[in-house]
C-alpha positions as CSV (number, residue, x, y, z in Angstrom):
1,M,0.0,0.0,0.1
2,S,1.5,3.4,-1.1
3,D,1.3,6.5,1.0
4,Q,-1.2,9.0,-0.6
5,N,0.9,12.0,0.8
6,T,4.1,11.1,-0.8
7,P,4.8,13.6,-3.6
8,L,5.6,12.0,-7.0
9,P,9.1,12.5,-8.3
10,P,9.8,15.1,-10.8
11,R,8.8,14.0,-14.3
12,L,11.8,13.5,-16.6
13,L,11.4,14.0,-20.3
14,R,13.6,12.7,-23.1
15,T,14.9,15.1,-25.7
16,P,11.8,14.8,-28.2
17,E,9.3,15.3,-25.5
18,A,11.4,18.3,-23.8
19,A,11.7,19.9,-27.2
20,R,7.9,19.8,-27.7
21,F,7.4,21.2,-24.2
22,L,9.7,24.1,-25.1
23,G,8.2,24.4,-28.5
24,L,11.6,23.7,-30.1
25,S,13.0,21.0,-32.5
26,G,14.8,18.2,-30.9
27,R,17.8,19.2,-33.0
28,T,17.7,22.6,-31.6
29,L,17.7,21.2,-28.0
30,E,20.6,19.0,-29.0
31,K,22.6,22.0,-30.1
32,H,21.9,23.9,-27.0
33,R,23.2,20.8,-25.1
34,T,26.3,20.8,-27.2
35,F,27.1,24.5,-26.8
36,G,26.1,24.6,-23.1
37,T,23.4,27.2,-23.7
38,G,20.4,25.1,-23.0
39,P,18.6,23.8,-20.0
40,S,20.5,21.4,-17.4
41,Y,20.0,17.8,-18.0
42,K,20.9,14.5,-16.6
43,K,22.4,11.3,-18.2
44,I,20.9,8.1,-17.0
45,G,22.2,4.9,-18.4
46,G,23.3,6.9,-21.5
47,R,20.0,8.6,-22.1
48,V,19.6,12.3,-21.8
49,V,16.6,13.4,-19.8
50,Y,15.3,16.7,-18.6
51,A,13.4,17.5,-15.4
52,M,10.3,19.5,-16.3
53,A,11.1,22.1,-13.5
54,E,14.5,22.7,-15.2
55,L,13.0,23.2,-18.6
56,Q,10.5,25.8,-17.1
57,A,13.2,27.6,-15.1
58,W,15.3,27.8,-18.3
59,A,12.3,29.2,-20.4
60,D,11.4,31.6,-17.5
61,R,14.9,33.2,-17.8
62,G,13.7,34.7,-21.1
63,S,10.5,36.3,-19.6
64,R,9.9,39.9,-20.4
65,V,6.9,42.4,-20.0
66,S,7.9,44.6,-22.8
67,T,10.5,45.2,-25.5
68,S,12.4,47.6,-23.3
69,D,12.3,45.3,-20.3
70,P,15.9,44.0,-19.7
71,G,14.6,41.0,-17.8
72,V,16.5,38.9,-15.2
73,G,18.2,36.5,-17.5
74,V,19.1,35.6,-21.0
75,V,18.2,32.6,-23.1
76,R,20.9,32.5,-25.6
77,P,20.6,31.1,-29.2
78,A,21.8,27.5,-29.9
79,R,25.1,28.3,-31.2
80,R,28.6,28.5,-30.0
81,P,29.2,31.3,-27.7
82,S,31.5,34.0,-29.3
83,L,34.8,34.8,-27.9
84,P,35.3,38.4,-26.6
85,F,37.0,40.6,-29.0
86,E,40.7,41.0,-28.5
87,G,41.4,43.4,-31.1
88,V,43.4,42.9,-34.5
89,R,47.0,41.6,-34.3
90,P,49.3,43.6,-36.5
């Protein structure tokens, strides 16, 4: 007999489900993972899984109320972060 008051563990989503949850393609989510710009994930037995709370928190970083609102965080595009400009070498 299980305890009715025990909370369920966080739901874990595989890449295709997580991408649908975020409204992205699976490939875009894979690129985010490769470049380190996406939501945090776990590897379980070689499988990549995402906690729904982590997906929601990552998406919420991009929340804004207007176009001039700087927001509290940045959701970066799925590409390699650029290096800071160091100037042109002679």
